[in-house]
C-alpha positions in Angstrom: 0.1 0.2 0.1 1.1 3.7 -0.8 1.4 5.3 2.5 0.8 8.9 1.5 1.8 11.7 4.3 0.3 14.1 2.0 -3.2 12.9 2.8 -4.9 14.2 5.9 -8.4 15.8 4.7 -10.7 14.2 2.3 -13.8 15.8 0.6 -16.7 13.0 0.0 -18.5 14.3 -3.5 -22.3 12.6 -3.3 -25.7 13.4 -4.1 -26.0 14.5 -7.3 -29.5 15.0 -9.7 -28.9 11.3 -12.0 -31.6 8.8 -11.2 -28.8 6.9 -9.0 -29.1 9.8 -6.1 -30.4 7.6 -3.4 -27.5 5.1 -4.1 -25.2 8.0 -4.0 -26.6 9.5 -0.6 -26.0 6.1 1.0 -22.3 5.5 -0.8 -21.5 9.2 0.3 -22.8 8.8 3.9 -20.8 5.2 4.7 -17.7 7.0 2.6 -17.7 9.5 5.1 -18.0 7.7 8.4 -15.4 5.0 6.7 -12.9 7.6 6.4 -13.6 9.1 9.4 -12.8 5.6 11.3 -9.3 5.6 9.2 -8.2 8.9 11.1 -8.7 11.0 8.3 -10.4 14.3 8.6 -13.6 14.0 6.4 -15.4 17.2 4.5 -18.8 16.0 3.4 -19.9 17.6 0.3 -23.5 16.5 -0.4 -24.8 18.6 -3.2 -27.1 18.4 -6.1 -26.2 20.4 -9.2 -23.0 20.5 -10.9 -22.5 24.4 -10.3 -22.7 23.7 -6.5 -20.4 20.7 -6.8 -17.9 23.3 -8.6 -18.5 26.1 -5.9 -17.9 23.7 -2.8 -14.5 22.0 -4.6 -13.4 25.3 -5.4 -13.4 26.3 -1.9 -12.2 23.2 -0.3 -8.9 22.6 0.9 -9.0 18.9 0.8 -6.0 17.1 -0.8 -8.1 14.3 -2.6 -11.9 14.5 -3.4 -13.4 11.0 -3.1 -16.4 10.0 -6.0 -18.9 8.8 -4.5 -21.4 10.2 -7.4 -23.1 7.3 -9.4 -24.3 8.0 -12.7 -24.7 11.2 -15.1 -22.0 14.1 -14.9 -20.6 12.6 -11.6 -19.6 9.5 -13.2 -19.6 10.0 -17.0 -16.0 12.1 -16.8 -17.5 15.4 -16.8 -16.6 16.1 -13.1 -13.2 14.0 -13.6 -12.6 16.9 -16.4 -13.7 19.6 -14.0 -11.6 18.4 -10.9 -8.3 18.4 -13.4 -8.9 21.4 -14.8 -9.0 23.1 -11.4 -6.0 21.0 -10.5 -7.5 19.0 -7.9 -6.8 15.2 -6.7 -9.8 12.7 -6.9 -10.3 9.2 -6.7 -10.7 6.7 -9.3 -10.3 7.0 -13.1 -9.8 9.8 -15.6 -12.2 11.6 -17.7 -11.6 9.2 -21.2 -11.8 6.0 -19.1 -14.9 7.4 -17.1 -16.6 8.3 -20.4 -15.9 5.0 -21.7 -16.8 2.8 -18.9 -20.1 4.7 -18.4 -21.1 4.5 -22.4 -21.9 0.8 -22.5 -22.1 0.5 -26.4 -18.9 2.6 -26.6 -16.9 0.0 -24.1 -18.3 -3.1 -25.6 -16.8 -2.0 -29.2 -13.6 -1.3 -27.3 -13.8 -5.2 -26.1 -14.5 -6.3 -29.2 -11.7 -4.7 -30.9 -9.5 -6.0 -27.9 -10.8 -9.6 -28.3 -12.5 -9.4 -24.9 -15.4 -11.8 -24.7 -19.0 -9.6 -24.3 -22.2 -10.3 -25.4 -23.6 -9.5 -29.0 -25.7 -6.6 -28.8 -27.9 -4.6 -30.9 -27.9 -0.6 -30.4 -30.8 1.4 -30.8 -30.6 5.3 -31.1 -33.7 7.1 -29.7 -33.5 9.9 -31.8 -31.8 8.1 -35.2 -33.3 8.2 -38.6 -33.9 4.8 -38.1 -36.8 4.5 -35.3 -37.1 1.8 -33.0 -40.4 0.9 -34.4 -38.2 0.6 -37.7 -35.7 -2.1 -36.0 -38.8 -4.2 -34.1 -38.8 -6.9 -36.5 -34.8 -7.5 -36.4 -35.3 -7.0 -32.9 -38.2 -9.8 -32.4 -35.8 -11.8 -34.8 -33.1 -11.8 -32.2 -35.4 -12.6 -29.0 -36.6 -15.9 -30.7 -32.9 -16.8 -32.0 -31.3 -16.1 -28.6 -34.2 -17.0 -26.4 -33.4 -14.2 -23.8 -32.4 -10.9 -24.3 -31.2 -7.8 -21.8 -32.8 -4.2 -22.6 -31.2 -1.9 -20.8 -29.9 1.9 -21.4 -26.2 2.8 -22.3 -25.4 5.3 -19.8 -27.3 4.2 -16.5 -25.5 1.7 -13.7 -27.1 0.5 -10.4 -29.3 -1.6 -12.9 -31.7 1.0 -13.2 -33.8 0.3 -16.5 -33.2 -3.2 -17.2 -35.2 -5.6 -18.5 -34.8 -9.0 -19.4 -37.2 -10.1 -22.2 -38.0 -13.8 -23.3 -40.8 -12.9 -25.4 -41.5 -10.5 -28.5 -44.5 -9.3 -26.7 -42.9 -7.8 -24.1 -39.9 -6.3 -26.1 -41.6 -2.4 -26.9 -42.5 -2.0 -23.3 -38.6 -2.8 -22.1 -37.2 -0.3 -24.8 -39.6 2.1 -23.6 -38.7 2.0 -20.0 -34.9 2.0 -20.9 -35.6 4.9 -23.2 -37.2 6.8 -20.8 -33.4 7.2 -19.1 -30.8 7.4 -22.2 -31.4 8.1 -25.7 -28.8 5.1 -26.5 -30.5 1.7 -25.8 -28.4 -1.6 -25.9 -30.4 -5.2 -26.7 -28.1 -7.4 -25.3 -28.1 -11.3 -25.8 -28.7 -13.4 -22.2 -25.7 -15.4 -21.2 -27.3 -18.5 -19.1 -24.9 -19.0 -16.0 -23.8 -17.2 -13.3 -23.6 -13.4 -11.9 -19.6 -13.0 -11.1 -18.0 -9.6 -10.2 -14.5 -8.5 -9.7 -12.6 -5.7 -8.3 -9.7 -4.6 -9.8 -6.9 -3.1 -8.4 -3.8 -0.9 -9.8 -0.8 0.7 -8.1 1.2 2.0 -10.8 1.5 -0.2 -13.5 0.7 -3.3 -11.6 -2.8 -4.7 -11.8 -4.2 -7.3 -9.8 -7.5 -8.9 -8.9 -9.3 -8.8 -5.8 -11.1 -12.0 -4.7 -14.5 -12.4 -7.1 -18.0 -12.6 -5.9 -20.4 -14.6 -7.5 -23.8 -12.8 -7.0 -26.8 -15.3 -6.2 -30.5 -13.1 -6.3 -32.9 -15.2 -4.0 -35.7 -14.5 -6.5 -35.7 -13.6 -9.9 -32.2 -11.5 -11.7 -30.1 -8.9 -10.0 -32.7 -5.9 -10.1 -32.2 -2.7 -8.4 -34.0 -4.0 -5.2 -32.2 -7.2 -5.0 -29.2 -5.2 -4.9 -29.7 -2.5 -2.5 -32.4 -4.3 -0.3 -30.6 -6.3 2.5 -31.3 -10.1 2.8 -32.3 -10.1 -1.6 -29.2 -11.5 -2.5 -26.9 -14.0 -1.4 -23.2 -12.9 -2.1 -20.3 -16.1 -2.6 -17.0 -14.6 -1.8 -14.8 -15.7 -2.8 -17.0 -17.1 -5.8 -16.6 -21.3 -5.4 -14.4 -21.6 -9.0 -12.6 -24.0 -10.3 -8.8 -23.0 -10.3 -8.9 -22.4 -14.0 -11.7 -20.7 -14.6 -11.2 -18.3 -11.7 -7.6 -17.8 -13.3 -9.8 -17.0 -16.7 -12.2 -14.7 -14.9 -9.3 -12.5 -13.2 -7.5 -12.4 -16.7 -10.6 -10.8 -18.6 -11.3 -8.4 -16.1 -7.7 -7.1 -15.6 -8.2 -6.8 -19.8 -11.4 -5.1 -19.5 -9.8 -2.3 -16.6 -6.7 -2.3 -18.7 -8.6 -1.6 -22.4 -10.6 1.2 -20.8 -7.5 3.0 -19.6 -8.9 2.8 -15.7 -6.6 3.6 -12.8 -6.6 3.1 -9.4 -9.5 0.8 -9.0 -12.9 -0.2 -10.8 -15.5 -3.0 -10.6 -16.0 -5.6 -13.8 -19.6 -7.3 -13.8 -19.7 -10.6 -16.1 -21.4 -13.7 -16.9 -20.0 -17.0 -16.7 -21.2 -19.2 -18.9 -22.0 -22.9 -18.2 -19.5 -23.7 -20.5 -17.1 -21.4 -18.3 -16.8 -18.8 -20.8 -16.6 -15.1 -18.9 -18.5 -12.2 -20.6 -17.6 -8.9 -19.5 -21.0 -6.5 -19.0 -19.5 -3.6 -17.8 -16.6 -1.7 -16.0 -17.6 0.8 -13.2 -15.1 3.3 -12.5 -17.3 4.8 -9.5 -18.7 1.7 -8.0 -21.2 1.4 -5.3 -19.9 1.7 -1.5 -22.9 1.1 0.3 -23.6 -1.7 3.1 -24.5 -4.0 0.4 -22.1 -2.9 -2.3 -19.5 -5.2 -3.7 -16.2 -3.8 -3.6 -16.3 -3.3 0.1 -17.3 -7.0 0.3 -14.2 -8.5 -1.8 -11.6 -6.1 0.2 -13.1 -7.9 3.2 -11.9 -11.0 1.6 -8.7 -9.7 0.6 -8.2 -8.8 4.1 -9.1 -5.5 4.2 -11.9 -3.9 6.2 -14.1 -1.0 5.3 -12.2 2.1 6.6 -8.9 0.6 5.3 -10.0 -0.1 1.8 -11.2 3.7 1.8 -7.7 5.0 2.6 -6.1 2.8 0.5 -8.3 4.2 -2.7 -7.5 7.7 -1.7 -4.0 7.4 -1.1 -3.2 5.6 -4.3 -5.5 8.1 -5.8 -3.1 11.0 -4.5 -0.3 9.3 -6.1 -1.6 8.4 -9.4 -0.7 9.3 -12.8 -3.6 10.2 -14.7 -4.1 9.7 -18.7 
């Protein structure tokens, strides 16, 4: 671990006005408490608009800003760009990596180019000249061919706006739900198998994976409610995987992190097929930090309690060279 004598005061950025505001409020409160327990001076900066955050950042004397915002301009690189222009240190990846990771359609294109397995998908643009209605016949054929598809907004996290579709009749409603949140919609092949998530940790040029987690919802799939309601999901950490499969999952996760140019830490979400093939769904550059969040669970399996994890993230970010 990097031990930085410069790290004394950490400002926590949370709240915002994205559809994931409530999750961010929970993350921010948890991070403030954990950093305090780590012995750091904590400055809570819970705001709503971008302008309010910029004003608070400009007044702050913090050594580093802990990004606990989820979705929208807090996670897609815009906030990170402002922090860099202001010459302020912040946690996690740089602007370009955040922008790529937040745009699922763009990141899937990167994965495909780098040979990283990712589910086949069709991208729809709500405001394009080729309307969703015009594409409906092709989409219905995909549902029949693949059996199930996952319909989701390209630029949202926390499982917001996601629907699993197993019949053409329910496709239109799923697309409407996703399009309420984003102008770009992904219709992705559903991969039967296990839900796996991996925290990728980076110090300098050294990249490694913390213990993987298998996510087992007690009912249905891993919805927003299953994710944030205690007791609705079982988490197996370390994931009970054969050694060869575990190594494959880690290799693919690190490759996904590297392909987007991420830094410090990220969380890679995957589906592990029944044949043991890992498919990357997305990379999260500002993953949740609530009581039920996944990165803290993985860190605990590594031997780091929550305050130590937060201190490591803050110190590592302060020392990181941005891309």
